[in-house]
N, C-alpha and C positions, 0 to 999 in steps of 0.2 A: 069382522072383516069379510067382504064379499069373496066368494069362492074363487072367482077369476083372479082377484088380486093375490090371494093365497097361492094359487097355482103359479102365478107370475113370479112371485118371490121364490118359490121352490125351483122353478126353471132357471131363474137367474143365479140362485145359489149353486145348482148343479153345474151350470156353465162355468162359474168361477172356479169350482173345484176341478173340473176337467182341464181348464186352462192351467191351473197350478200344477196338476199332475203332468200335463204335457211338458211344462218347463222342467219339472223334476226329472222326467224321463230323458229329456235332452241332456241334462247335466249328468245323469247316471251313465248314459251311453258315451258321453265324452270321457268319463272316467275309465270306462271299459276300453275304449279305443286307445287311450293314453296309458293303459296298464296301471291305472291308479286303483285304490281300493273301491270295490263296489258293494261289499258285504261286510257289515259290522255286527258281531254278536255282542249284545250288551246285556250282561247278567244283572237284572234288576234286584235280585236277592238270591242268596244261596240257601235260604230256608226252604224246607220242603215238608209237606204233609204226607208223603208216601215213603215207603221203605223198599224201593225197588232192589231186587237182588243183583241186578247187573249195573248198578250205579252206586257210588259212595258219597255223593254230594250231601245226602241227608245226614251223614255222620259228621259233617263239618261243625265246628264250634263257631257260630256266626255272631258277630257283634252288630245287632240290628240298629243300634243307636248311631252308627256312623255310615249307614247306607245313604246314598245320595238322595236329596230332596227333589221334588219336581222342578223347582227353580234351578237347581244345579244341572238337572238333565237338560233343561232348555238352554242354559249357558253352554253346556258341552255340545249340544246339537247345533247351535249357531256356529261354534268354532269349527266343527267338522264340516259344516256347509261351505266353509272357506276353501276346502279342497274338493268340493263337489257333493252332489246328492248321493246318498247310499241307501241300500236296503238295510234296515236296522232290525235285527231279530232279537226281540226281548224275551229272554229265557231265564233260567236259574238252575237249580231250585224251581220253585213254583211261583211264577209271576203274580198270580191272583192272590197270593198271601199279602201282597202290597195293597193296603186299603186305598192308596192314592194312585193306583195303576192308571185309572182314567185320566187323571191330571198329568201323569207322565206321558201317556200317549198324546194328549193334547199339546204338550210341550214340544214333542219331537215331530209330529206329523206335518207342520208347515214346511219343514226343511228336508225331510227324508220319508221314504216309504217304510212304514212301521208294521212289523209282523210280530205275532205272539205265539209261543209254543206253551201249551198247558196240558195238564193231566185231566182237566175238565171238572174236577170235583167241586169247585167253588163257582162255576158258571151258572148264572141265572138269566132269565129273560131281561130283567132290568140292566144287569151288568153288560149283556151282549149289546143292547141298544145303546148304552152309554159309550161303550168302546167304539162302536161304529160312528156315532155322532162326534166322538173326539178325533176321529180320523184314522183309525186302524185300517190297514190295507188288507190284512188277512190274518186268520187265526188257525193254527194247527192243533188238533187234539190227538194225543198219543193213545193208540190202541194197538196192542201187539198180537192179540188172539181174538178170533171170532167167538171162541168158547169163553163165556164169562168167568167160569171157575178158574181156568188157566190164567186169564189176564189178571184176575184178582190175586191169585197166588204169586205171580211174578212181580206184581206191583206192591204186594205186601199190605193191601187194604181191601177188606170185604166191601163189595158194592162199587168198586172202582169202575168196572165195565159199564154198569148201568148209568152211573153218573157221567161217564164219558159220552155215551150215546145221547143222553139228555143234552149235554153241551153241544153236540153236533146239531141236534134238533133246534135248540133255541138260537144258536148262531146262524143257522141257515134261514130261519124264519125272520130274524131281526135285520138282515141285510136290507139296506135302503138305497144302495147305489150299485150299478151294474158291474163295477170292477171289483167289488169286495168278494173275497174268496174264503172258503172254509175247507180245510184239508183234514183228512184222516191220515195221520202219520204213523207208520209202523217201523219198528226196529227189527230187522231180520236177524233171527238167532238160529240156534241149532235145531229147534223143535217147532217152528211155526211156518215153514215154507209151504206145507200143505194147507195152511189156513189163509194164504194170501188172497186166493180168488174169492173166498167167502167175505173177506174184509173189503175187497174191492166192491163187491155187490152191496155190502153193508154201507159203504160210503155213498154209493149212488142212492140207496134207499133214503138216506138222510140228507140228500142234496149237497154232498161234499165231494171234493176231489180226493185222489189217493196218491200218497207218496211213500216211498220206502227208503231206508238207509240201513247198511249193515252194522251190526254190533262192532264196536272197536274196543280193543283190550286196554287202551291207554288210560281209561278211567279207573279200572280196578286191577289191571295186570293179570286178570283171570281169563284164560283161553277157553273155559268150559262152554261159554255161550256162542262161540264162533260156529257158523254153519260148517258141516264136515264135508259135504258133497258139492260139486259144481252147481251153480244156481243161475248163471248168466242167461243161458238159453231159455230157461223157464220164465225168467223175469221179462225178457224181451218179447216172448210169445204173449204174455199177459198184456204188456204194453201195447203191442200191435192190436190186440183184441179189444181193449177197453179204452175208449176215448178219454175218460176222466182219470186214467192212470197217467199222471203228468210228469213223473220222473223222467229225466232225459234218457232216451234209449242208449246213448253212448256211455252215460254214467252207469247204467245197469250192466252193460256189457263188460265193464271192468271190475265187477264184484269179484269174479273168480281170481283176478290178479291180486286184489286186496287180500283174499283169503289164502293166497299162495305165499309168494315172497314179499308182498306189499308193493305199493306203487310209489316209485321215486318221483322227484320233481315237484314236491308240494309247494303251492303258491301262498302259503301262510305268510302274512306280512306284506304281500304284494296285492293279491286280489281280495283278501279278507283279513280280518284281525279281530281281536277280542278286547272288550272293556269290562272290568269286573264291577261289582256293586259299589265300589269305593272310588271308581273313576280311573283305576290303574289300567294302562294299555299294554297288551302283549300281543305277540304274533298269532296266538291260538288259544282256544279255551282250555287246552290241556297243558299249556306252558305259562300259567299265570304267575309262576315264580320268576319268570324272565321278563321283568317289567322294563319297558323302554321309556316310560314317562306317565304323566297323568293328564287326562283330557281337560281338566279344569285349570291346570297350572301351566301347561306347556303349549308352545306354538304348534298348531296343527300341521303346518308344513314341515316342521322339525320332526314331529312324530312320524309322519309318513316317510321321511328320509330314514329315520332310525329303524322303522319297521321293514323298509326295503333292504337295509343292510342285513337284518335278521333273515329275510327271505333268501338273499344270496348265499348265506351260510347254512341254509336249512338242509338237513339230510334225513329228516324224519320221513318214514314211510308207514307209520303205524296205524293210520285210519283211512277211511273212505266215507266220512260223514257227509251229509248233504252240504254243509257249509264249505267243505273242501271240494268234494267231487262235482257237485252241480255247478260250482263256479269254475273250477279248473278245466272242466270239459268244454266250457264255452270258448276256450282259447285254442281249440282245434276246429278245423273246418267243418267236420261232420257234426261235432257237438254244437257249434254255433248255429248251423243250419237247422238242427232239430230243436235247440233250446231257446234261442233268442225270441222267436215268435210267441212262445208260450210263457216267457219269463214274467211279464207283467200284464198278461191278458188272461181272461178266464174262459176256457172252452165251454161250450154248451154241453152239460152232462145229463141232459134229459134223455138222451139215447145212450144206452150202455155200450152197444157195439160200435166199433170204429168203422167197420165195413160190413 
């Protein structure tokens, strides 16, 4: 085929994708304005190949045979689209343990913005290209220490740091559309605050953006990993300094409140909710025992109503995860002003300094 025709097809395909994304963004913004769910955590599997000391998901007894198929994911995605486009964060467990993850992304991406959070161990060049071609909007790779030995020890697997950096490299190189993003995502704990700036620079070196969230004790009940000193001013200083540190500054300012008495007013069930690997719907990833229905079996409008009822009765102040804090802060004037422009756009991170 002549080169001009090939380029014409590519431009036509990119135009079609941009039009589809514009429509999805309009639907997503409509959900935000109407205070409907905008973020869905969809756990594609609870299986995990790591043994992180600050998480207990890897200890679950998982029945792999009843995990949803790609066809069921597509059916559920279409139903959710009836109440509007959402950002769907595919997590677990380790999503890449699903050999059919590319098919799952392909099933969801026409209807929603699909993101993946991974430890990076199983990422390859071929897998990265396939995920982008299937429509993934962004991938976050978890790295908590710039020091490889510390990261490996905390994650329970030797070589975890090296494989995570490789994941950042191949994901950054495989991007084929300007909106696709790669994040280095760090969990702030009691012993890694002094490594954040090195991690920010590491992200830039590998063509990635940087995000941080505080450890929450809801997973394990263990307070050992909670930061002991105030961190808000340090985080906002770094956010002001580095353009590719994209966590909402208002979200960062409230870290100290979370580490103190907790933050009331959680919007779980209203702004965001969880679906487990069997299709069961709950208000939050940490309340999977409080099921309101199933995405395959129940009317999506009824599910949204039931989730909203859980939101109105919500008294939990136990976390300040990204899925909560980054969404919740958008319902404040300062948070919306800082966060909405960067929510689904990718800042140019070729320059490290913001000013």
